[in-house]
N, C-alpha and C positions, 0 to 999 in steps of 0.2 A: 809204667807206661806203655808196655809192651804195644800191641798192634794200633794204639791211637795215637802213638808217636807223630805221624804224618798230620793226623787231623788237629792236633794242637798247635803244630807249626803252621799250618794254613790259616787256622783261627788267628794266631799271633799277627801273621802278615796283614791278614785283613782288617784286623784292629788299628793296626799303625798307618796303615796305606790308605783303607777306604774309610774307617771309621774316624780317627782322629785326625787324618790327612797330614802328618808330621813332615815338616821339613828340616833338610841339614842346619843344626846349631841349636833347635829349640830342645826345650827340657821338660822332662815326662816324670812325674811323681805316679808310682805303681804302688798301689795301696792291696797288698796282699792279706787276706782275711781267711785262716784256717789253714792248716798245712796242706790240704788236699789241692791248693789252687796253684801250689808251686810248677807244675808241668807247663800252666799256662803264662804263669810269672815270668819263667825262664823264655819260653817263646816269644812273648812280648817284649821281653827286655834285649834279645837278640836282633828282633826284626826294629826295634828302636836304632840300635847302634849301627845295624847294615842300612839305615835310611840316614844316616848322620847324626842322631840326637843324642844327648845326654840323659841318661837315666836315674833315677832314686828308688830304692824299694824299700816302703814299710811294712810293718806286720803288727796284725792283729787279731785276736780270737775271742770269741764268746767269753770264754774260761777268764780271760784277762779282765773282759767288762765286768765278770760277775765279781771279780777278786775288788776292784774300787766301789762297788756298789755295795758290796758287803760289807768291807771293813774301812771306807774312807767316812771322814766327816763331810759335812755339807759344802763347806768350802772346796774340797776336794773333787767332789763329785760334781760341783756345779762349774768346774775350773775348764776354762776353753784350752785345749793342749797347744802350748806357744810354738812347738817346733812344726806341728801339723799347720796352723795356723800362718807360719810363715811359709811353710811349704805351699799353700795356695796363692801365696804372693810370688815365689820363686817361680812354680812351675808355668811354662806355656801350655801343657795338658796334663789332665790328670785321668788314669784310668784304676777303677776300684774293682777288684776281683775278688767278688764276696761268696764264700765257700758257704755249704750249710753245716747246722748246728743244730744242737739240741733245743728245740723250741722252749723246754720247759727248763733250761738251765738257772734261769732267776727266779724259779719258782717261791725261792723265801725272800723276794727282795720286796720291800713296801713300793706301792706304785708313786709316792711321793719321791724316792729317790730316783726310780727309772725316769720320770717325769723330768726331773731336773737335770738329769743326765740328759736326756734325749734335747733339752732346750739346749745344752752347752754343745752336743754334736750338730744341732742346727744351725750355728754359727759358722762352722766349719762349711756345712753345706751350701750355707747362702754365699761364702766367698768362692767356695768351688763354682757353683753359677756364675759369679758375677767376673772373675777373674781368669778361667781356664776354659779350653776345649776340652769336654770330660766325657767321658764313658764308664757304664757299670756293667760288671759281666756277674751273672750268678753262675758259678760254677758247682755242677753237679757232683756228688759223691755217693757212696753207699748208704749213708744215713738219709740224703735228700730222697734216695728210691723208695727206701723205707718207709719215710715221710708219705708218700705218694702212693703208696701199695703197688708199687710194680716194680719189676726186675731193675737191676743196674744197667743190664744192656739195653733193656729198653728205654730207661732214661737219657742215657749217654747217646743212643742214636737219634732220640727226639731232640735233644740239646744241639746236636753238630747239625743235623738236617735244618732245624730252626734257623740257625745261625747263617748257613750258607745258602739261602734263596738268591736267586737271581734279583738281587735289590732294585738294581734299575728297572728291571719290568714290574715288580711288585709297586714300586712307587707309581710309576704311571697307569697301571689299574686301578689303584685307588685314590690317585688324583681326580681320574674322573668323576668318582664319587665326589671327592670334596668339592669340586669345583660345582656339582648340583647344591650341597650343603650350603655352598658360600651364599648361594642365591636365597637361602632362608632366612629367617630371623627367630626361628622358637621352636625348641624340642619339648615332647611331651612324650613320657616313657610309662607306659602302663604293663604291669606284670604282677605275677603273685607277692600281696603285701606291699604293693608300689605302685604310687602315683606322683610323678616326679616331673616338674617342667620348670623351664627357663627360657629367657631371652639371649640371644647372642648375637643380635642384628649389628653388622661391622665388622665383627671379629671372623677372621679366616680360619678355617679347618686345616691343620696340619697334619701332612702323612708323615711319618718316622720312616727312617729308611736305614736303620742300624749304626746309627752314629751315636747315639747317646744311650739307650738301655737294650743291652745286647743279652739272648735275642731278642729282636725289636718286632715290630708289628703292631702298629695300633694308628688310630687317625684320631687326632683331641681339638678341643677348641676349648678356649677361655669364656666361661658364661660371664655375662653381667651379674655380678656377685647378687646385687639386690634384689632382683628377678627372681631368684631361685625360692622355689616353694614346693609343698607337698611331702612325701616320706618314701622311704626305699628301704626295704628287706634285703638282707644279704646273705645268700645261701651259703657261700664260701666262708670260711673262716678270715675274721681279719686280722692283721698282725702289724705291729711296730713295738719296738724297744724291747724285744723278747718276752711279749705277753702275745696270747692268742685271746682273740673274743669270738665267740661263736653266738651265732644267729643276731648279728648285731643290727638294729632297726634306727634309723636316724629319722626325726622329723625336721623340717625345715619353715620357719617363717620369717618375713622380711629379710631373706637373704642368708640368715644364719641358723645354726642349729638350734633349736628351740627344745627337745627333748630326746633323750637317748634308753635304748633298751637294747638288753643283751641277756644271755643266760650267765653271763660271768663279766668280771672286771670293769662294769658299768663306771663306778668312780675313776677307775685309771683312764678310759675314753674321756671323761669329763674333766680330767685334769690335763688330758692331751690338748684337747681343743681349747683350753683356757690358757696355753703358753702363751699367747700373745693376743694383740687386738684382732688380727684377722686369720687366726687358727680355726675359727669357727665357720668361716666362709667356703664356698665351693671355688676352687681354683682352677679344676680342670673336669671336663668330661669328654669320655674317649671310647672308641670301638675297637675291641681287639680284632686283628686282622691275619694274624700269623697261622697258615693253613695246618703247620706241622705239630701245633702245641693244642692237645685235646685234653687233657686231665688236669684237675685242682692237683698242686702240689703242697698248699698252704705257704705259699712264697711269692710277695707281689710282684715281684721283677720278671716271674715265668707268667704266673696265672693272669697278670694284666693282657696279657699279649693272646691269649687263648681266642682263635678265630671264634666269630659269632657272641661275644661276651660284650659287655661294658663295663667300664669303670669310672670313679669320680674321685678326685684328691681335694681332701680337706687343706685349705691354708695357701700356700705360694702358687701364684699362677705362673705359666710360662710368658705370658705377655706383658710380664713386669708391671701391671697396673697397680698392684700394692705389694708390700713384703710381709711375709711370715716367715719365721726358721723352722717352720712346720710344712711338709709337702707328703700327705699321706694318701696313698693310693688304696682303694676299697673297690673290690670287684664283684660285680653283679652277675649271675649268671642267667642270659638272655636268650638261651638256645630252646627255651620251650616255654608256652605259654606268656609271651612277651610280645609287644607291639611298641613300635616308635613312630611318633607322627611328626612330621615338619611342617607348620603353619597349616595344621589339620589334615594334611594328605599322609596317607600310610605309607611309610619309605622304607621299613624294617620289621620283619616278623621272623619268630622262633630262629634267631640266629643269622639270618639272610637278610642282603639289602634286596629290595624291590625297585631300586631304581639304576 
């Protein structure tokens, strides 16, 4: 842990007391993914105890997931873990500490198996959304830095700086933009390989404040799903379920995905968006607002916060208008050659708001 000891403790205190706002007597489930997340698991456990709470720690790795996918039968792969399911009923709060892993760990697994597994895990995710105050943290490690093509020191500095913004001031700054957007009703995004639009009239833009996805930094809205139309090209690799999809392009008609194009894993994407009746809809559209995150790491939780980018999520919306077991964020780099119009007024260009 070395010189980062104090930074882990500071982050642990922030997660318990700011993000989750835990009260004495409340119960916390800590899901620790990968061994490198242990320093933060320990820091949050200690902070929970000091706050008068009760904590349990679960453990998972991508290698364990690979084992069930490789050796399990269909019933085992599609099984919803009973203890995890109970944990979402037991806990008042949930904290997922997600360490980086080899993105090619499941290279030898059939797409059908991964899609079935993702559907089962989506049940747990849905219960987490419904029953707990929750937060997810992407915890970097050496592998994560290599994946992003930067040094480990750079990655860790970026991570801690991005987590420890003055969040009250950040929210006040972006709430002024959100208030202006609330007065509109239509968004139109034009960029390289992209002509995408939707209505949102009556829906409020939400400014995130480091309570749910950490490090945070986004402003999102739930589109009126059946108004979505057009097409979007994604420069950043899209990832879900251990698969990486390069140069993904989605076409929308009557509010749902009508065509999928990509350099690889097209059939897998089609299976994911066919998970349930609503998994082919856009449940969220958002702008990334974190000034300290500036590189693509090929990780959703980090990349969706890059200041000046946009992202959209297939599946479950935050406003509860409908349910899907899928909520898949995909990031669009809008920092150059991109314009966003609100009700035909140019409000955003090349990564910067004009309002």
